[in-house]
N, CA, C and O atoms as a GROMACS GRO file, in nm:
protein
  368
    1UNK      N    1  10.734  12.300  25.364
    1UNK     CA    2  10.789  12.392  25.249
    1UNK      C    3  10.924  12.358  25.235
    1UNK      O    4  10.999  12.308  25.319
    2UNK      N    5  10.951  12.398  25.097
    2UNK     CA    6  11.098  12.358  25.062
    2UNK      C    7  11.166  12.434  25.100
    2UNK      O    8  11.122  12.538  25.150
    3UNK      N    9  11.301  12.405  25.091
    3UNK     CA   10  11.399  12.450  25.142
    3UNK      C   11  11.427  12.577  25.062
    3UNK      O   12  11.477  12.676  25.116
    4UNK      N   13  11.391  12.573  24.925
    4UNK     CA   14  11.371  12.723  24.844
    4UNK      C   15  11.291  12.823  24.921
    4UNK      O   16  11.338  12.936  24.929
    5UNK      N   17  11.164  12.795  24.984
    5UNK     CA   18  11.065  12.886  25.026
    5UNK      C   19  11.135  12.906  25.166
    5UNK      O   20  11.134  13.020  25.212
    6UNK      N   21  11.179  12.833  25.218
    6UNK     CA   22  11.263  12.862  25.395
    6UNK      C   23  11.350  12.953  25.336
    6UNK      O   24  11.371  13.059  25.395
    7UNK      N   25  11.404  12.931  25.230
    7UNK     CA   26  11.502  13.069  25.221
    7UNK      C   27  11.456  13.216  25.195
    7UNK      O   28  11.526  13.317  25.192
    8UNK      N   29  11.310  13.200  25.176
    8UNK     CA   30  11.252  13.308  25.154
    8UNK      C   31  11.206  13.416  25.267
    8UNK      O   32  11.193  13.539  25.263
    9UNK      N   33  11.187  13.318  25.372
    9UNK     CA   34  11.132  13.338  25.529
    9UNK      C   35  11.273  13.408  25.586
    9UNK      O   36  11.283  13.527  25.618
   10UNK      N   37  11.384  13.304  25.592
   10UNK     CA   38  11.471  13.323  25.671
   10UNK      C   39  11.481  13.219  25.804
   10UNK      O   40  11.427  13.108  25.800
   11UNK      N   41  11.526  13.247  25.875
   11UNK     CA   42  11.560  13.139  25.998
   11UNK      C   43  11.414  13.109  26.051
   11UNK      O   44  11.345  13.184  26.122
   12UNK      N   45  11.378  12.975  25.998
   12UNK     CA   46  11.264  12.933  26.046
   12UNK      C   47  11.282  12.827  26.161
   12UNK      O   48  11.200  12.735  26.150
   13UNK      N   49  11.360  12.817  26.259
   13UNK     CA   50  11.375  12.756  26.391
   13UNK      C   51  11.286  12.790  26.482
   13UNK      O   52  11.248  12.906  26.465
   14UNK      N   53  11.244  12.746  26.557
   14UNK     CA   54  11.108  12.745  26.639
   14UNK      C   55  11.027  12.848  26.634
   14UNK      O   56  10.922  12.809  26.582
   15UNK      N   57  11.021  12.975  26.665
   15UNK     CA   58  10.935  13.082  26.638
   15UNK      C   59  10.975  13.194  26.577
   15UNK      O   60  10.905  13.295  26.573
   16UNK      N   61  11.114  13.183  26.516
   16UNK     CA   62  11.174  13.318  26.433
   16UNK      C   63  11.111  13.315  26.302
   16UNK      O   64  11.098  13.224  26.220
   17UNK      N   65  11.076  13.435  26.305
   17UNK     CA   66  11.017  13.477  26.134
   17UNK      C   67  10.870  13.391  26.163
   17UNK      O   68  10.835  13.316  26.072
   18UNK      N   69  10.807  13.397  26.251
   18UNK     CA   70  10.679  13.352  26.254
   18UNK      C   71  10.552  13.435  26.150
   18UNK      O   72  10.444  13.398  26.102
   19UNK      N   73  10.603  13.521  26.146
   19UNK     CA   74  10.509  13.612  26.095
   19UNK      C   75  10.532  13.613  25.949
   19UNK      O   76  10.431  13.625  25.879
   20UNK      N   77  10.638  13.603  25.896
   20UNK     CA   78  10.660  13.542  25.745
   20UNK      C   79  10.569  13.438  25.718
   20UNK      O   80  10.482  13.432  25.630
   21UNK      N   81  10.608  13.339  25.826
   21UNK     CA   82  10.538  13.174  25.784
   21UNK      C   83  10.414  13.215  25.767
   21UNK      O   84  10.357  13.176  25.665
   22UNK      N   85  10.326  13.318  25.879
   22UNK     CA   86  10.215  13.311  25.900
   22UNK      C   87  10.148  13.377  25.767
   22UNK      O   88  10.042  13.338  25.718
   23UNK      N   89  10.238  13.500  25.708
   23UNK     CA   90  10.177  13.552  25.551
   23UNK      C   91  10.181  13.441  25.473
   23UNK      O   92  10.089  13.423  25.393
   24UNK      N   93  10.288  13.347  25.482
   24UNK     CA   94  10.268  13.290  25.329
   24UNK      C   95  10.138  13.169  25.390
   24UNK      O   96  10.051  13.139  25.308
   25UNK      N   97  10.130  13.114  25.509
   25UNK     CA   98   9.999  13.009  25.508
   25UNK      C   99   9.859  13.106  25.436
   25UNK      O  100   9.774  13.064  25.358
   26UNK      N  101   9.871  13.224  25.484
   26UNK     CA  102   9.746  13.342  25.455
   26UNK      C  103   9.752  13.352  25.297
   26UNK      O  104   9.648  13.373  25.234
   27UNK      N  105   9.859  13.339  25.241
   27UNK     CA  106   9.838  13.362  25.111
   27UNK      C  107   9.789  13.250  25.062
   27UNK      O  108   9.683  13.259  24.999
   28UNK      N  109   9.858  13.109  25.080
   28UNK     CA  110   9.807  12.972  25.025
   28UNK      C  111   9.659  12.970  25.057
   28UNK      O  112   9.578  12.952  24.966
   29UNK      N  113   9.622  12.987  25.179
   29UNK     CA  114   9.468  12.997  25.215
   29UNK      C  115   9.370  13.072  25.163
   29UNK      O  116   9.251  13.044  25.155
   30UNK      N  117   9.443  13.200  25.116
   30UNK     CA  118   9.338  13.268  25.041
   30UNK      C  119   9.310  13.259  24.905
   30UNK      O  120   9.209  13.302  24.849
   31UNK      N  121   9.406  13.200  24.855
   31UNK     CA  122   9.404  13.166  24.722
   31UNK      C  123   9.293  13.124  24.650
   31UNK      O  124   9.241  13.025  24.700
   32UNK      N  125   9.236  13.166  24.547
   32UNK     CA  126   9.097  13.160  24.500
   32UNK      C  127   9.103  13.171  24.323
   32UNK      O  128   8.996  13.175  24.262
   33UNK      N  129   9.214  13.175  24.258
   33UNK     CA  130   9.265  13.235  24.121
   33UNK      C  131   9.238  13.080  24.065
   33UNK      O  132   9.334  13.030  24.006
   34UNK      N  133   9.112  12.997  24.078
   34UNK     CA  134   9.080  12.874  24.018
   34UNK      C  135   9.033  12.905  23.890
   34UNK      O  136   8.966  13.008  23.883
   35UNK      N  137   9.050  12.844  23.792
   35UNK     CA  138   9.031  12.869  23.645
   35UNK      C  139   8.998  12.729  23.556
   35UNK      O  140   9.039  12.642  23.632
   36UNK      N  141   8.966  12.688  23.484
   36UNK     CA  142   8.958  12.632  23.405
   36UNK      C  143   9.061  12.581  23.333
   36UNK      O  144   9.085  12.464  23.302
   37UNK      N  145   9.122  12.686  23.308
   37UNK     CA  146   9.289  12.677  23.219
   37UNK      C  147   9.384  12.617  23.323
   37UNK      O  148   9.468  12.536  23.285
   38UNK      N  149   9.375  12.654  23.453
   38UNK     CA  150   9.505  12.624  23.568
   38UNK      C  151   9.435  12.506  23.654
   38UNK      O  152   9.510  12.441  23.727
   39UNK      N  153   9.296  12.473  23.653
   39UNK     CA  154   9.243  12.363  23.727
   39UNK      C  155   9.136  12.289  23.647
   39UNK      O  156   9.014  12.290  23.665
   40UNK      N  157   9.209  12.223  23.554
   40UNK     CA  158   9.089  12.148  23.452
   40UNK      C  159   8.985  12.063  23.495
   40UNK      O  160   8.880  12.041  23.435
   41UNK      N  161   9.030  12.004  23.632
   41UNK     CA  162   8.981  11.885  23.668
   41UNK      C  163   8.888  11.931  23.804
   41UNK      O  164   8.831  11.849  23.877
   42UNK      N  165   8.885  12.077  23.823
   42UNK     CA  166   8.785  12.133  23.950
   42UNK      C  167   8.843  12.053  24.096
   42UNK      O  168   8.763  12.054  24.190
   43UNK      N  169   8.970  11.988  24.117
   43UNK     CA  170   9.024  11.953  24.201
   43UNK      C  171   9.082  12.054  24.328
   43UNK      O  172   9.081  12.022  24.447
   44UNK      N  173   9.129  12.178  24.274
   44UNK     CA  174   9.179  12.305  24.371
   44UNK      C  175   9.265  12.237  24.461
   44UNK      O  176   9.261  12.247  24.584
   45UNK      N  177   9.346  12.167  24.393
   45UNK     CA  178   9.467  12.091  24.470
   45UNK      C  179   9.598  12.180  24.433
   45UNK      O  180   9.699  12.140  24.491
   46UNK      N  181   9.612  12.269  24.365
   46UNK     CA  182   9.740  12.345  24.315
   46UNK      C  183   9.688  12.462  24.302
   46UNK      O  184   9.576  12.501  24.271
   47UNK      N  185   9.818  12.532  24.341
   47UNK     CA  186   9.782  12.693  24.278
   47UNK      C  187   9.917  12.762  24.280
   47UNK      O  188  10.012  12.726  24.349
   48UNK      N  189   9.911  12.884  24.180
   48UNK     CA  190  10.036  12.947  24.170
   48UNK      C  191  10.034  13.111  24.224
   48UNK      O  192   9.959  13.195  24.174
   49UNK      N  193  10.127  13.137  24.330
   49UNK     CA  194  10.085  13.290  24.377
   49UNK      C  195  10.231  13.364  24.396
   49UNK      O  196  10.320  13.281  24.380
   50UNK      N  197  10.263  13.446  24.415
   50UNK     CA  198  10.386  13.521  24.451
   50UNK      C  199  10.396  13.573  24.628
   50UNK      O  200  10.316  13.625  24.705
   51UNK      N  201  10.532  13.530  24.638
   51UNK     CA  202  10.528  13.534  24.780
   51UNK      C  203  10.698  13.611  24.797
   51UNK      O  204  10.792  13.555  24.740
   52UNK      N  205  10.722  13.730  24.872
   52UNK     CA  206  10.846  13.812  24.898
   52UNK      C  207  10.874  13.813  24.777
   52UNK      O  208  10.982  13.754  24.773
   53UNK      N  209  10.835  13.853  24.631
   53UNK     CA  210  10.858  13.876  24.521
   53UNK      C  211  10.886  13.768  24.442
   53UNK      O  212  10.935  13.794  24.332
   54UNK      N  213  10.868  13.658  24.469
   54UNK     CA  214  10.879  13.528  24.397
   54UNK      C  215  10.767  13.429  24.384
   54UNK      O  216  10.687  13.387  24.468
   55UNK      N  217  10.782  13.401  24.242
   55UNK     CA  218  10.667  13.279  24.227
   55UNK      C  219  10.655  13.175  24.292
   55UNK      O  220  10.755  13.110  24.321
   56UNK      N  221  10.564  13.144  24.318
   56UNK     CA  222  10.564  12.974  24.409
   56UNK      C  223  10.412  12.913  24.344
   56UNK      O  224  10.316  12.952  24.279
   57UNK      N  225  10.462  12.793  24.410
   57UNK     CA  226  10.340  12.701  24.380
   57UNK      C  227  10.300  12.606  24.534
   57UNK      O  228  10.371  12.535  24.605
   58UNK      N  229  10.167  12.641  24.542
   58UNK     CA  230  10.134  12.522  24.670
   58UNK      C  231  10.075  12.394  24.607
   58UNK      O  232  10.022  12.408  24.497
   59UNK      N  233  10.077  12.302  24.649
   59UNK     CA  234  10.014  12.157  24.603
   59UNK      C  235   9.980  12.069  24.706
   59UNK      O  236  10.049  12.054  24.807
   60UNK      N  237   9.867  12.005  24.680
   60UNK     CA  238   9.808  11.926  24.778
   60UNK      C  239   9.821  11.774  24.729
   60UNK      O  240   9.794  11.749  24.612
   61UNK      N  241   9.859  11.676  24.811
   61UNK     CA  242   9.872  11.554  24.729
   61UNK      C  243   9.831  11.486  24.844
   61UNK      O  244   9.845  11.529  24.958
   62UNK      N  245   9.755  11.326  24.794
   62UNK     CA  246   9.679  11.271  24.860
   62UNK      C  247   9.729  11.110  24.856
   62UNK      O  248   9.721  11.037  24.758
   63UNK      N  249   9.788  11.070  25.003
   63UNK     CA  250   9.875  10.955  25.007
   63UNK      C  251   9.784  10.868  25.109
   63UNK      O  252   9.706  10.927  25.182
   64UNK      N  253   9.793  10.756  25.112
   64UNK     CA  254   9.770  10.640  25.171
   64UNK      C  255   9.779  10.650  25.336
   64UNK      O  256   9.839  10.748  25.378
   65UNK      N  257   9.734  10.573  25.417
   65UNK     CA  258   9.807  10.636  25.563
   65UNK      C  259   9.940  10.610  25.606
   65UNK      O  260  10.003  10.677  25.688
   66UNK      N  261   9.984  10.501  25.542
   66UNK     CA  262  10.142  10.483  25.569
   66UNK      C  263  10.257  10.564  25.454
   66UNK      O  264  10.380  10.552  25.455
   67UNK      N  265  10.177  10.641  25.364
   67UNK     CA  266  10.278  10.769  25.308
   67UNK      C  267  10.344  10.678  25.203
   67UNK      O  268  10.452  10.721  25.162
   68UNK      N  269  10.300  10.553  25.148
   68UNK     CA  270  10.384  10.460  25.079
   68UNK      C  271  10.337  10.495  24.953
   68UNK      O  272  10.423  10.496  24.865
   69UNK      N  273  10.182  10.533  24.909
   69UNK     CA  274  10.137  10.521  24.777
   69UNK      C  275  10.068  10.636  24.779
   69UNK      O  276  10.082  10.718  24.870
   70UNK      N  277   9.968  10.655  24.656
   70UNK     CA  278   9.883  10.760  24.692
   70UNK      C  279   9.726  10.685  24.710
   70UNK      O  280   9.694  10.570  24.679
   71UNK      N  281   9.660  10.770  24.757
   71UNK     CA  282   9.548  10.718  24.842
   71UNK      C  283   9.450  10.637  24.757
   71UNK      O  284   9.479  10.658  24.639
   72UNK      N  285   9.368  10.571  24.766
   72UNK     CA  286   9.278  10.482  24.671
   72UNK      C  287   9.146  10.536  24.678
   72UNK      O  288   9.055  10.499  24.604
   73UNK      N  289   9.132  10.656  24.799
   73UNK     CA  290   9.035  10.719  24.789
   73UNK      C  291   9.032  10.848  24.862
   73UNK      O  292   8.990  10.868  24.976
   74UNK      N  293   9.087  10.940  24.767
   74UNK     CA  294   9.125  11.091  24.830
   74UNK      C  295   9.004  11.167  24.886
   74UNK      O  296   9.024  11.266  24.956
   75UNK      N  297   8.906  11.135  24.866
   75UNK     CA  298   8.757  11.174  24.934
   75UNK      C  299   8.736  11.112  25.074
   75UNK      O  300   8.639  11.149  25.140
   76UNK      N  301   8.822  11.017  25.124
   76UNK     CA  302   8.783  10.960  25.226
   76UNK      C  303   8.907  10.994  25.355
   76UNK      O  304   9.024  10.960  25.336
   77UNK      N  305   8.876  11.045  25.448
   77UNK     CA  306   8.990  11.104  25.546
   77UNK      C  307   9.016  10.998  25.644
   77UNK      O  308   9.085  11.030  25.740
   78UNK      N  309   8.963  10.846  25.635
   78UNK     CA  310   9.000  10.738  25.692
   78UNK      C  311   9.101  10.667  25.634
   78UNK      O  312   9.161  10.571  25.683
   79UNK      N  313   9.118  10.716  25.526
   79UNK     CA  314   9.199  10.643  25.404
   79UNK      C  315   9.320  10.720  25.372
   79UNK      O  316   9.424  10.668  25.332
   80UNK      N  317   9.303  10.844  25.392
   80UNK     CA  318   9.372  10.933  25.316
   80UNK      C  319   9.445  11.025  25.416
   80UNK      O  320   9.371  11.078  25.500
   81UNK      N  321   9.565  11.052  25.422
   81UNK     CA  322   9.664  11.186  25.437
   81UNK      C  323   9.706  11.257  25.373
   81UNK      O  324   9.780  11.213  25.285
   82UNK      N  325   9.681  11.406  25.381
   82UNK     CA  326   9.684  11.492  25.288
   82UNK      C  327   9.808  11.532  25.333
   82UNK      O  328   9.851  11.518  25.447
   83UNK      N  329   9.881  11.600  25.208
   83UNK     CA  330  10.028  11.648  25.220
   83UNK      C  331  10.028  11.784  25.138
   83UNK      O  332  10.020  11.782  25.015
   84UNK      N  333  10.038  11.924  25.224
   84UNK     CA  334  10.078  12.018  25.153
   84UNK      C  335  10.215  12.065  25.106
   84UNK      O  336  10.300  12.062  25.195
   85UNK      N  337  10.244  12.094  25.022
   85UNK     CA  338  10.399  12.125  24.946
   85UNK      C  339  10.393  12.265  24.940
   85UNK      O  340  10.289  12.319  24.903
   86UNK      N  341  10.495  12.334  24.974
   86UNK     CA  342  10.495  12.502  24.888
   86UNK      C  343  10.650  12.526  24.874
   86UNK      O  344  10.742  12.530  24.956
   87UNK      N  345  10.640  12.543  24.718
   87UNK     CA  346  10.769  12.547  24.682
   87UNK      C  347  10.778  12.675  24.560
   87UNK      O  348  10.685  12.715  24.491
   88UNK      N  349  10.892  12.715  24.560
   88UNK     CA  350  10.928  12.815  24.445
   88UNK      C  351  10.943  12.739  24.318
   88UNK      O  352  10.996  12.631  24.293
   89UNK      N  353  10.867  12.847  24.227
   89UNK     CA  354  10.827  12.785  24.062
   89UNK      C  355  10.991  12.719  24.022
   89UNK      O  356  11.009  12.604  23.984
   90UNK      N  357  11.057  12.783  24.033
   90UNK     CA  358  11.202  12.710  23.972
   90UNK      C  359  11.212  12.578  24.069
   90UNK      O  360  11.256  12.488  23.999
   91UNK      N  361  11.195  12.543  24.167
   91UNK     CA  362  11.212  12.423  24.243
   91UNK      C  363  11.089  12.300  24.157
   91UNK      O  364  11.082  12.198  24.226
   92UNK      N  365  11.034  12.295  24.078
   92UNK     CA  366  10.939  12.228  24.027
   92UNK      C  367  11.022  12.137  23.925
   92UNK      O  368  10.964  12.056  23.854
   0.00000   0.00000   0.00000
């Protein structure tokens, strides 16, 4: 998560505010508003949602194993590391 999303949660050290963090992850995991207008390639790797009254995005990027570049084959889990980023819309 970005620093802007962390501000929405509050103290994120150790287990503090774990309920808000869990709520955030549930919002991302439950996202199912994929349409042709917001997912033209059918990859389901980005979404927009509201958390704590703030518009946010989540995005999955596909990197090679040493995280130095994009994966040559994002569908191959032996060649790919997936990274989830959660950010406020104004941070993009």
